[in-house]
C-alpha positions as CSV (number, residue, x, y, z in Angstrom):
1,M,186.1,5.3,-85.4
2,K,185.5,2.3,-83.1
3,L,182.0,0.8,-82.8
4,M,180.7,-2.1,-80.8
5,F,177.7,-4.2,-81.9
6,A,175.7,-6.6,-79.8
7,S,172.5,-8.5,-80.4
8,D,169.8,-10.5,-78.6
9,I,170.4,-9.7,-74.9
10,H,166.9,-11.0,-74.2
11,G,166.6,-9.6,-70.7
12,S,169.8,-11.0,-69.2
13,A,171.2,-8.6,-66.6
14,Y,174.3,-10.8,-66.3
15,Y,175.2,-10.5,-69.9
16,T,174.2,-6.8,-70.0
17,Q,176.7,-6.1,-67.2
18,K,179.4,-8.0,-69.2
19,L,178.5,-6.0,-72.3
20,I,178.9,-2.7,-70.5
21,D,182.2,-3.8,-68.9
22,I,183.5,-5.0,-72.4
23,Y,182.2,-1.7,-74.0
24,G,184.3,0.2,-71.4
25,D,187.4,-2.0,-72.0
26,E,187.1,-1.8,-75.8
27,K,186.8,2.0,-75.6
28,A,184.3,2.1,-78.4
29,E,182.6,5.4,-79.4
30,K,179.1,3.9,-79.7
31,L,177.3,0.8,-78.7
32,I,174.9,-0.5,-81.5
33,L,172.3,-2.9,-80.3
34,L,170.6,-5.1,-82.9
35,G,167.3,-5.6,-81.0
36,D,165.7,-8.1,-78.6
37,I,166.8,-6.2,-75.5
38,L,164.4,-6.9,-72.6
39,Y,162.1,-9.8,-73.4
40,H,163.2,-13.4,-73.9
41,G,160.4,-14.3,-76.4
42,P,158.2,-17.4,-76.4
43,R,160.6,-19.5,-78.4
44,N,163.6,-18.9,-76.2
45,D,164.5,-20.3,-72.8
46,L,165.1,-17.8,-70.1
47,P,168.7,-16.6,-70.4
48,Y,171.0,-16.8,-67.4
49,G,170.4,-13.8,-65.2
50,Y,167.0,-12.9,-66.6
51,E,166.1,-9.5,-65.0
52,P,164.6,-7.1,-67.6
53,K,164.2,-4.3,-65.1
54,K,167.9,-4.5,-64.2
55,V,168.8,-4.6,-68.0
56,Y,167.0,-1.3,-68.7
57,E,168.5,0.3,-65.6
58,L,172.0,-0.7,-66.7
59,L,171.5,0.4,-70.3
60,N,169.9,3.7,-69.3
61,Q,173.1,4.6,-67.5
62,I,174.9,4.8,-70.9
63,S,171.9,5.8,-73.0
64,S,173.7,8.6,-74.8
65,E,176.2,6.1,-76.2
66,I,173.6,3.7,-77.6
67,L,172.1,3.4,-81.1
68,C,169.5,0.7,-81.5
69,V,167.1,-1.0,-83.9
70,R,163.9,-2.9,-83.0
71,G,163.9,-6.6,-82.6
72,N,160.9,-8.9,-83.0
73,C,160.7,-9.2,-79.2
74,D,160.8,-5.4,-78.6
75,S,157.7,-3.3,-78.2
76,E,156.3,0.1,-77.3
77,V,156.2,-0.9,-73.7
78,D,159.9,-1.6,-73.7
79,Q,160.5,1.9,-75.3
80,M,158.6,3.4,-72.3
81,V,161.4,2.3,-69.9
82,L,164.4,2.8,-72.1
83,D,166.0,6.2,-72.4
84,F,167.2,5.7,-76.0
85,P,165.2,5.0,-79.2
86,I,164.6,1.4,-80.1
87,M,161.6,1.4,-82.5
88,A,163.4,1.9,-85.9
89,D,163.4,-1.2,-88.0
90,Y,166.8,-0.3,-89.5
91,M,169.5,2.2,-89.5
92,I,172.0,3.1,-92.2
93,M,175.7,4.1,-91.7
94,Y,178.4,4.8,-94.2
95,L,181.9,3.3,-93.3
96,N,184.8,3.3,-95.7
97,G,182.6,4.4,-98.6
98,R,180.2,1.6,-98.1
99,M,176.6,1.6,-97.0
100,I,176.1,-0.4,-93.9
101,F,172.4,-1.6,-93.5
102,I,171.8,-2.4,-89.8
103,T,168.7,-4.2,-88.7
104,H,167.5,-7.0,-86.4
105,G,166.9,-9.6,-89.1
106,H,163.2,-10.4,-88.7
107,I,162.1,-8.0,-91.5
108,Y,165.2,-7.6,-93.6
109,N,167.6,-10.5,-93.9
110,R,169.4,-12.7,-96.5
111,E,166.0,-14.0,-97.8
112,V,164.3,-10.6,-97.8
113,L,167.1,-8.2,-98.8
114,P,166.9,-4.4,-98.4
115,K,168.0,-2.3,-101.4
116,L,171.8,-3.0,-101.5
117,K,174.3,-2.3,-104.2
118,K,177.5,-4.3,-104.8
119,G,179.8,-4.0,-101.9
120,D,177.2,-2.8,-99.3
121,V,177.1,-4.6,-95.9
122,L,174.1,-6.1,-94.3
123,I,174.3,-6.5,-90.5
124,H,171.7,-8.3,-88.5
125,G,171.2,-10.4,-85.4
126,H,167.9,-12.4,-84.8
127,T,169.2,-15.9,-85.6
128,H,171.7,-16.0,-82.7
129,E,174.3,-17.5,-85.1
130,K,177.7,-15.8,-85.9
131,V,178.3,-15.2,-89.6
132,M,180.8,-13.2,-91.7
133,K,180.3,-14.0,-95.4
134,D,180.9,-12.4,-98.8
135,M,177.6,-13.1,-100.6
136,G,179.0,-11.9,-103.9
137,E,176.9,-8.8,-104.3
138,Y,177.1,-7.7,-100.7
139,L,178.7,-8.7,-97.4
140,F,176.7,-10.3,-94.6
141,I,177.5,-10.1,-90.9
142,N,175.7,-11.4,-87.9
143,P,177.6,-11.0,-84.5
144,G,175.7,-13.8,-82.9
145,S,173.9,-13.5,-79.5
146,L,175.3,-12.0,-76.4
147,S,173.1,-14.1,-74.0
148,L,171.5,-17.0,-76.0
149,P,174.0,-18.2,-78.7
150,K,172.7,-21.1,-80.9
151,D,175.6,-22.1,-83.0
152,D,178.4,-23.2,-80.7
153,D,177.5,-21.6,-77.4
154,T,180.0,-18.9,-77.8
155,H,178.6,-15.7,-76.4
156,S,179.7,-13.0,-78.7
157,Y,179.7,-9.3,-79.8
158,M,181.4,-7.4,-82.7
159,I,183.8,-4.5,-83.0
160,Y,184.3,-2.3,-86.0
161,E,187.6,-0.5,-86.2
162,D,189.8,0.9,-89.0
163,G,187.9,-0.8,-91.8
164,T,187.7,-4.2,-90.1
165,F,184.8,-6.0,-88.3
166,Y,185.8,-8.4,-85.6
167,I,183.4,-10.9,-84.0
168,K,184.7,-11.6,-80.5
169,S,183.8,-13.9,-77.7
170,I,182.9,-12.2,-74.4
171,E,186.4,-13.2,-73.3
172,G,187.8,-11.0,-76.0
173,Q,189.1,-13.7,-78.4
174,I,188.7,-12.9,-82.1
175,I,186.4,-15.5,-83.6
176,D,186.2,-14.1,-87.2
177,Q,187.1,-10.9,-89.0
178,M,186.3,-9.1,-92.3
179,T,187.9,-6.0,-93.8
180,I,185.8,-3.8,-95.9
């Protein structure tokens, strides 16, 4: 199974188009969005190519391939224009016998943990900073931000394939990886 993860688009049609192109090139089975899709939020600058209407038009074209959780900038009004559910605070998947807890990061995060057992994986966005870290009791992954990265200005996404997570730049270069 090959999955693609992306977080914090914040209304950038430019980076949404890049995301869709990369998704096609990667040939992933599902695109998992970690929230903050259409609105930039009051604490963020406008991302390059800010066009929320274009973003939902682009994403709606592949709506059957998208799984999504709600970010702190997502609302019921956003759900009205998107053809896939965005209002869940988290989702759970099982990969390689491990629970994968997927959320945006504003409710559940490293400071406010969901119920995890040793070896589970917590994946969230929200901070716009790429992280892959063994926390001892669980593994923590943040793919960074597609449109507004804060750590080193590398626009990034993540792929899961054959038991390994890969954080990649939008140019496709592997930045970090973790096998579960």
